C-alpha positions, 0 to 999 in steps of 0.5 A: 349099495346106495342108490346113485344117479349118473349123468349121460347122453342119448346115443341115438340118431336124433337131432335132440341128443338129450342129456340123461340121468340114470338111476342105479340101485344095487348095480342095476339101472332102474330108470333113465330120464331126461336131465332137467338141468339141460335146457334142450332136454328139459327133463323130457325123453321120447318113449323109446329112450325112456325104456333104455334101462329095459333095453340094457337089462333085456333078457335077450342081451348077448353077454358072451362071444358067440361062434356060428355052429349052423348055416349062415342065417340060421342064427345057430351059435355057441358061446366061446371065450373072448380069448378064442374069439379074438385069436381066431378073428385076428388070425383070419383077418391077418391072413386076408390082409397079407393078400390084400387088406382092402378085401376087409371092409368095416361097416358101421353107422349111427347105432351110436352117435358117440365119437368114441364108440362110433369113430375112434379106436375102430378107425385107428384099427382099420387104418393100421390094417389098410382095410377098405374105407366105408362111405358112410352115406346112408342118411344125410350126405345129399343134404349135407353136401347141399348145405356145404355148396349153399351155406358153406357147411352143416350150419344154421340158426339156433334151435331155441330161437324158433320160439320167437318166429312168427312163421315156421315151415316144418319141411320134411320132418315129423317132429313129434316122432323124430325131433320131439324137443324142437316140437316143444319149441314150435308149440311155444311159438304157436301159443305166441301166435306163430303160424305153423305149416307142414310140408310132407308127402305124409299126413304125419302127427305133426302135419295134423297139428299144424295150421296147414299141410302141403301134402306134395308128391315125393321128390317134388320139394325143389319144384315147390321151393322154386315156385315160392321163389317165383312168387317172391319175385313177382310180389317183390317180397325180397330183401334186395340189400341182403341179396346184393351184399350177401349172395352169389348168383342171384341173376342166374337163380332169378332166371331159373325161378321164373321158369317155375310159376305156381301152376307148373309146380302145382302140377308137378307137386300135386298141390293146389295153386292157391296153396303155393301162392298163399305160402309164398305170400306168408313167407315173403311178408312174415317176419321173422320166418324160420324153416326146420328142414329135415332129412326126408327131403333128400332121400330121392334122386334130386335130394341134394338139389331140393335141399339147395333150393330150400336153403336159398329161401332165407337169403332171398327174404333176408330172414337171416337178419333175425335170430328167429329167422333162417333155416336149420337142417343140421348144426353139426358143422359147428362142433370142433371135433378133432377127428384126426386125433381120434381116427389117426389117418397117419396110420394108413402110412401113405396107403390110399384104400378104396372107398365102398359106399355103404348104400351099395353094399348089396351089389358090392358083396356080390362083386368079384375081383376086378380092376375097377372094383379091386379085390372081392370083399372077403371079410366084413366087420359090422358094428353100430349097424344092422345092414340086413334090415336097414340097407336098401335092396335087402335081397342082395344084402342077404345074398351077399352075407350068406356067402360061405366064403365071407368072414363076418364079425358083428359087434352087437347087443342083440341077435339082429337080422345081420347078426344071424349071418355072422361067424362071430358075434361079440357082445358090446356094451350099451350107452349105460356101460361105457364112456363117450362124448357127443356132438348134436345136429339139432342144437349146439351143446357138447354132451359127455356120457359116463358109465352108470353101471358095470358092463353086463356079462362079458360085454366090452365097449366097441373101443375096447374090442378094437383095442383088443384086436389091435393087440392080438394083431401085433399093432403096438403103436402107443395110440392103441393104448388110449383108454375110452376116457382118454379118447373122450378128452381127445375128441375136442382137443381142449377146445371144450372145457372137459371139467365142465363136461365132468361137472354137469354133463354138457357144455354149450358151444359159442354160436352167434344168435343170428349167424348170418345176419351180416353174411359171413357164410363159410363158402369160398365167396363168403356169401350164400351161394345160389350159384356154386362154382364147386358144383360146376367144376364137378360137372353138376348143375351150379344152380338148384333145380328140380331133378325128377325121381329115378322111378317115375310113374310114366316109366313104371306102368307095372308099379303105379304107386310111389312108396316112401318108408318113413320111420315107425314112431316107436322105433329108431331105424332098426333099434328098439324093434326087439323091445316087446313093450314098444312093439306092442305100441307099434302093433304090426308092420303097416302100409298106409294107403289112400282109400281110393287106391285101396278100393281100386285093389279090393283092399280093406283096413287091416287086410294083409297085403303084398307090396312088390316090385322087380326087386322083391316082395313084402307082406304087411297090413293095410292102414286106411288112416288118412295119412297117405295121399292118392298115388302114394303109399307109406311103408313104415319101417324099419322092422327087423325082418324076422319080427315082421310078416314073412321074414322081410321088411320094407327094404326088400323094395328099395333100390341102391340108386344114388342121389344127385350129390353126396352119393346118398340113398334114395329110399323114398324114390321107389315105385311099387304095386300092392295087392290084397292077400287076405282080409282081416 
């Protein structure tokens, strides 16, 4: 059999959405590399995805349906046929649906970002069933809502033009680890004389390579942004014409900003006053200036307000006039996805099921039937997610999944922490084995993924599994016969040239070089909305402001340390944790702690420590590597619980509290204490 190459797309939750080339020999994927023809990828992949062939052909792949034989959580399963598994699952879901279909809950997120394997046939199936809806909030909803109420959508500057900026603020992003291709662009700007400033509570690999690092306290980004506004006003580094013509609510925002002199912000943020003043001067006087904002900023109580405050800055200085000026958090709003065609909401047939927030799954799995909540959750179907590892307050998640009266089906590649609690595990294909089509949130190219190899073992695509379940349940609507390739063609409704996707694997969307140079924001007013009437109508603050964390030092004497849980560099959420080669690079679960905080607790480098609060306790090893600021510890995640120390991970400690807007998670709004357990 000859060697072939197949064009595809990276499916993982990353802004870069890389174009892939897979080399196949004798029906086996032997190499996955970046497609050099795709400008954004440039032939380069991260260390994780470059091992995708290893992941696909891993000895631990689940390649046949499995049925639980032991207690929940024991990981004891036996192989069964697809016929037996589908028949039993359909019968059990049908019996629950006959009582109340809202007792069935799908639970999925971004294990694949594909529009077909992530949000097409599955949504059709659950809509037809009448199951509860899932609020898919666990990553980006606070920041997304903030952009909608400020700029009008998840939109911004084109990433390639950061190369022409003279000042780049990398705000809440470890670009080297989580946005590699943007970092290449930033490096080009740096070589051409640009100044790079990192704003982050952690001294990341990115912060080390920037000209300056503002290491602020978690949850104080809005205070810093308001102080920058204060100094822009004081120095008159404002574009008055742009403000007058293209913004709404300037006088109200001006009054709010004047309440935040640098001294006040320095105290709140734990920064030097002169750092704030210098940054404001540089931002106000440097043209063009660009901000690469990322989602770490919004994983605290005031996360939405923080993103709103930062998103106001380019309009104050007129940075949007330049193609190399402005801001980028997400570009996903530029993609004309036809979700109605993909998801078929008309299958609900007038029903209006409840929506359950995936962040609060720990509490919700433990709720009984009530008028406020509705029916108790009796069945859970998990795909593209690993909630035992990634959801907050994991002790409650585990308690809920351990219920003997909860019927759980998990579609997976591997026996994850969540799969251990399943009644059935169904083998899903990886990206190298199925069709899919993608958007991006870091650039504006549509990508197509072709299957490079046949499904391994008895694996089936997510879409095929839900197609099969629909047939077993007697759902005979024609839309359940659509193939995966047909779904790919439906995703953009003819707006994107599908033949171009077939020919080269990607297709650029038309997007202006300077999208808001003359205003034209997709807000109700057509302006950048400093004042949002829509927020006011919801009873929320219509202006961006500093919202303190849920868990603050003064109210947490027992837990004096703030903890953030940024991703370990060699994992992507909980994906890739089971690859030994990447785990060998990552080493072991770590808690980065400042030497002063370590010394006060008798902790030395490498020591086994216990990190704890009222929610739980987590054991890991102390790292005194200079990345933590005093009073803050960094619990790197997200390890599988069963591959960590003591069978837990960092989400043992995080809470189910929600953000100020968007009902998102507050992973970085967490107080803990740390004690030494053993020296290395």
